[in-house]
N, C-alpha and C positions, 0 to 999 in steps of 0.2 A: 504493500500500500504506500509506504513512504517513497519507494522508487517511482510510482505512478504520480504522486504529488510533485515530486521533484521534476519529473519530465514535463508536467503540466505548467509548472512555474517557469521552467526554462523556455517552453514554447511561448508563453505569454510575454516573457521578457524579449524574446526574439521578435514577436509580433509588434510589441510597443516600439522597439528600436526601428523596425521597418517603417512604421507610421511616422515616428519622430523625424527620421532622416528625410523621408520623402514629403513630409507635411500632409500629403494626401495620397491615399492608395485605393485602388478599386478592389472589390472582393475577389475578382479573378486573379489579380496580381498576388494577393495574399495567399490564395489557394496554391498557386504555382510555386511560390517561395517556400511555403511551410509543409506542403505535401500531406495535408490532413483534410478531413471532410469539411464540407461547407457548414454543417451544423456545429462542428467543433470551433471553427473560426467565429461563427456568429455568437456562440456562448462566450468565447474569450473577449470579443468586442463589447458584448453587453457588460461584462465585468469591468473592462477598461472605462466604459462610459460611466458606470456607477462611481468609479474612482476619480472621475473628472479629468481623465487623461485623453479621451477621444470622444468624438461625436459622430454617430452614423448619419449620413446624409445621402440623398439620391446620388447614385453613382459610386459610392464607396464610403470611406471613413476619413475623417479629418482629425488631425492632431491638435488638441487644444491645451496641452500641458505647457510648462515653461518653455520658452523658445529662444534660440539664438537670434541676435540682431541681424537685420539685412542692411548692411552699411550703405549701399548705393541708394536704396529706397529711402532710408532715413536721412541721408544727405540731401536728397532732392525735395523732401517734404517742405522744409522751411522756405524754399526759393519762391518768391512772389506769392507768399501765403495769403496776403490780403486779397489779391486778385483771384486766387483759386477759391477762397472761401466765398467771395461775392458770386462767382460763377456757380459754385455748388449750391448756394442758397436759392438762386433762381431756378437752376435745373431741378432741384428736389421739389420745388413748388409745381412743376409741370407733371409730376408723377402722381397718379391717383391710386388710392388703396385698391388692392386686388390685382394690380397689373403685373405682368411678367416683364422682367428687365434683365438684359445682359450688361454687365459691368466689366470692363477690362482692368488691367493692373496699373494704370497710370496714377501719379500722385494727385492730379486734379480729380480723376474719377474717385479716388479714395476719399476726398473731401465730400463728394456727393454721397458716397456710401455711408459716411459718418452720420449724415442727416437722415438717411433712409432707414438705418438700422433700428429695429424694433417695430417698424410699421408692417401691416399685413400685406406682404408682397411676395411674389415668386421671383427669386434672385438666382441668376446664373452667372458664375464668375470663374475665371482662370487664375485669380489672385489669392494667394494665401492670406496676406494682410486683410483683404476685404472679406474673405470668408470668415476670418476670426471675428470680425465685427458682427456678423449675422448669426454665427453659430450658437451663441447663448440665448437667442431670442426665439421662443416657440411660435411667435406670430409670423415669422418669416419662413418661407419654404425655400431651402437652400440647395442648389445643384452646383457641385464643384466639378469643373472641367479638369480632367487629368492630362498627363503628357510629360514632356521633359521640363523639369523645374529649373528655372534660372536661379542660381544661388545668390545673385546680386539683388534680385528684385522679388523673388518668391512667386514668379509668374509661370504658369504652365503653358507650353506651346508645342508645336510640332504635329506630326500626322495623327497621333492618337487624339489630340485635342480637336483637330479638324474633323475627324471622323465622328466624334461625339456631337459636335456642333451641327453637323449636317442633318442630324435627326431631330433638331430642336427648332421651334418657332416661338418668337416672343413679340410682345407689343412694341418694345423699344430696345434699341441697342445704343449704349452710351460708351463712347471711346474718347480717350485723350491721345494726342499725337505730338510728335517732336517738331513738326514743321508743316506750314501751310503756304503754298504759293500758287501761281497760275496753273500749274499742272495738277494740283489737288493736295492731298494729305500724304505725309511721309512719316515713317518711324525709323528707328535706328537699328533694327534687327530683322533680317529677312525671314527667319522662321516665325518670329512674332507677327510679322505682317501677313503671312499666310494664314495664321490662326485668326487674326483680326478680320481678314476678308471673309472667313467663314462666319464670324460674328455679324458682319454686315448683311450677309445673305439670310441670316436667321431672323433679322429684325424687320418688322413692318415699318418702323420709323427709325432712322439713323440720326443720332445726335452726337455732334463733336463738341467736346468741352476743351477749350484751349485758351490760355491767357494771351494777351495781345502781343507779347514778345515772340510768339511762335510764327507770326505772319511775315511773309517775305523771306523766310528761312529755307534751308535745304537740308535734307537728311538722306540716309543711305538708300532706303527701300520705299518705293512708291506703294501706297496703300490703295488709293482710289482717286478718281477725278472728282472735282467739286459736284458734278452732276449726280453723283451717287449719294450725296448728303441731303438730308431734309432740313436740318437745323444746326446752326452753329451758335453756341453760347460762349461769349467771351466778355472781357471787361471793357468799360467805357473809354479806356485809353487807346483803343484801336484807331489808327489814323483814318481820316475821312476817305482817303484814297482807297484803302482796303475795304472800308464799308461799301463803297460804290462797286468795287470789283465783286464782292460776295453777292450783292444784290443783283448785279448784271448776270451772274452765273445762275440765277434763279433759286438761290438758297435763302431760306429764312434766317435772319440774323437777330439775335437777342443780345443786348448790351447791358451788362450788370455794372452799375456805378460803384466805384470804390472810393469811399470817403473816410476821413478820420471819424472814429466813433461807430464804424460798421457800415456794411453795404446797404444801399438804398434800393428802392424798387427799380427793376430793370425796364428798359425800353426795348421795343421790338420793331424790326423792319421785315415785313413778310415778303418772301420770294415765292417761287413756284416749286417748292420741294416735292419729292417723289410722292409722299403720302402724309396724312395728318396724324 
């Protein structure tokens, strides 16, 4: 009996380590790694959940214990934070309870997620930091997209993520980008862009959240032309030249004022976006 208990404890420790390292793992991945029955894995996951170390979500299990820092993500969070928070406040006001929403792993999207956490929503994300915001809230239905995890940002990407996203449809997709110019939106990782293209296809409405410093810039990988975007939410520091360019492309533009003492009500300039 003692031998069986020791083996069970060893198996659970291995299971916990797999989840901790990957931050998220599908049930199929755990079965392949541990070589035990599905019922055994489910019982072990139930115990880890009771201990507050993991949480089962659609698609697999999420690690919710103590976590190592994500230096790149944490370094980017404070950059233009007032602008990001103003953008997030306006974007969150557009989301109605009960909606299904895809959120990518950008720092501006993270600010949106902070305001949505706890609301009755169906959330799909490839971001471990964003998933951590929603995991403790029973009102939120959380779907975690798996794939190759970037250790710098905690974001899942790659063919497994694309395959999972291909099976999903949501009301809104909210993405942040590294650059916006006349050719459209760009990000700084080709594998990430392939994953975000799948997010675009899954959303009935596509919303880009990006502060005004991203406009007129260039990055490595082209995500989409402006014509594939329904709405851009940015801050009121966006130059008039770029406001005109966005409107001319038929994209709805919402400007979130940034003022000392907190963001004010945003203004909007409606274009001819793909859908409402």
